[in-house]
C-alpha positions, -999 to 999 in steps of 0.1 A, spaced: -178 199 110 -165 172 134 -161 186 169 -126 173 171 -116 196 142 -134 226 158 -118 221 192 -83 217 176 -88 249 157 -96 267 191 -63 254 204 -45 274 178 -35 250 151 -37 274 123 -36 249 95 -71 237 105 -103 253 92 -125 270 117 -162 275 106 -167 307 127 -144 337 124 -119 338 152 -98 363 169 -61 357 173 -48 371 205 -10 369 210 19 384 229 54 385 213 86 378 233 123 378 226 138 345 222 172 337 236 195 307 242 176 296 273 141 298 257 140 260 248 152 251 283 126 273 299 99 257 277 112 221 289 111 231 325 76 243 325 65 211 307 59 225 273 54 198 246 67 203 210 38 195 187 56 201 153 82 221 132 74 235 99 84 259 72 62 283 54 64 311 30 44 344 35 36 369 7 19 402 18 -1 424 -6 -13 459 -6 -19 489 -30 11 510 -39 -5 538 -16 -7 512 13 -44 514 15 -49 481 33 -19 483 59 -28 520 69 -61 504 80 -42 478 98 -54 451 74 -29 425 65 -36 404 33 -13 375 29 -9 342 11 6 314 31 11 278 16 -15 286 -12 -41 298 13 -53 334 16 -58 351 49 -68 385 60 -61 399 94 -83 428 105 -81 449 138 -107 440 163 -122 459 192 -119 453 230 -150 462 250 -162 483 221 -129 504 220 -101 502 193 -72 480 206 -49 512 204 -72 533 225 -65 539 262 -79 522 292 -64 488 288 -45 469 314 -7 465 310 -13 427 300 -39 436 274 -17 464 261 12 438 254 -10 418 233 -23 422 197 -57 411 186 -68 405 150 -98 389 135 -86 362 110 -106 357 78 -98 326 57 -128 325 33 -116 338 -1 -150 354 -12 -152 371 23 -117 384 19 -123 398 -15 -155 414 -3 -136 432 26 -108 444 3 -133 455 -22 -150 477 5 -117 494 10 -113 500 -27 -147 514 -29 -138 540 -5 -108 553 -26 -119 545 -61 -148 563 -79 -159 532 -100 -153 506 -73 -156 479 -99 -131 449 -93 -129 413 -104 -132 385 -80 -123 348 -79 -131 318 -57 -99 299 -66 -71 298 -41 -46 296 -70 -60 322 -92 -42 356 -85 -59 377 -113 -81 395 -89 -51 413 -73 -45 432 -103 -82 443 -106 -78 456 -71 -44 472 -77 -27 450 -52 10 443 -54 33 421 -32 52 442 -7 68 414 14 80 379 8 99 358 34 101 322 48 97 312 85 108 281 103 83 276 133 86 253 164 52 251 181 44 240 217 15 234 239 16 240 276 -7 229 305 -27 260 302 -56 248 280 -59 266 246 -24 283 247 2 278 220 37 289 219 55 294 187 92 300 181 97 318 148 130 321 127 126 342 98 149 340 68 159 377 71 177 369 105 150 378 130 140 353 159 108 360 179 84 340 201 46 342 203 22 331 231 -12 327 214 -48 321 221 -74 317 195 -107 330 205 -141 324 187 -157 356 177 -178 367 206 -157 344 231 -142 353 264 -114 377 255 -105 385 291 -100 347 298 -75 347 268 -56 377 282 -54 360 315 -41 327 302 -13 346 281 -4 365 312 1 334 332 20 317 306 43 348 302 50 347 339 59 310 337 84 319 309 98 345 332 91 375 308 94 408 320 91 444 308 60 464 296 69 472 260 57 453 230 82 432 211 84 438 174 68 411 151 84 397 120 65 422 97 77 452 117 113 442 115 110 431 78 95 467 68 123 485 89 149 467 71 135 463 35 108 492 31 117 519 56 93 545 38 63 521 42 74 514 78 76 551 86 41 559 71 27 532 94 44 545 124 31 580 116 -4 567 116 1 548 146 -5 514 130 29 501 143 
C-alpha cells in the first residue's frame, strides 16, 4: 500500500482502507449555533461534506449489541466496531482519567471475512450447531439470514469534516435525518499505537473548542434507539453498554 494512503487513513479519513486494524478514539460534543464560528476561529479547515446511509444489524435477542459489537453497512461496505481495552482494562472499568472517560474507543474491522468470523464466534456461543454461511461479496447479504441477523436501525447522516492544526485530529459535525445534531473529535490509532497521545490530542482540541462538562454526550445510535426502539435501548442500559 502506498505510504500516502496509509498516512491519510491515520488522519481519520474513514473512506480509505487501512491494512492494519485501527482503534477509533473519539469524544462527542453538543453542536450549537456558534460551533462553525469557533471552528473558524481556531483555524479548522473544512475538508469535505458528504451524505451516507447507515444500516445496523443484530439478532432479535441483541446478541451483538449486548456485547457492545456494532455491525453496520455504510455505502455498500461492511464495518464491525468492537470494544477495545485500555491498559488491559475494559473501557467501562474504573481508574480512567476524566479525559479518557469522556472518550469512546472501538476497534474498527472492515474486512468482510474477518467480520463474519467474529460474528460467527458470537453465534457459536449461543447456538448449539454453530453452523453459518459466509460470503466474501460486499453486495451479498445472504449470510445475514444464516446468522439470524436482522436490520434494527436505518438512518442517513450529512457530515461536515474538518482538520485542525493538531496532527491526526479530525472533527466531524453530523446531522442525522431523525433530527439529531452532534459533533465528534476523532483520532484513528493503529492497533498497538499510542492511545495516551490520542487522548491528549482530543483533550487539547476540546479545550480549544471551549468544551466543558464531565458527562458523555449521546451519540446518534443512542438517541436513535431511545426514540425508535426504547426496549432495545433499555436492555443496553441495563447491561451498561450505553
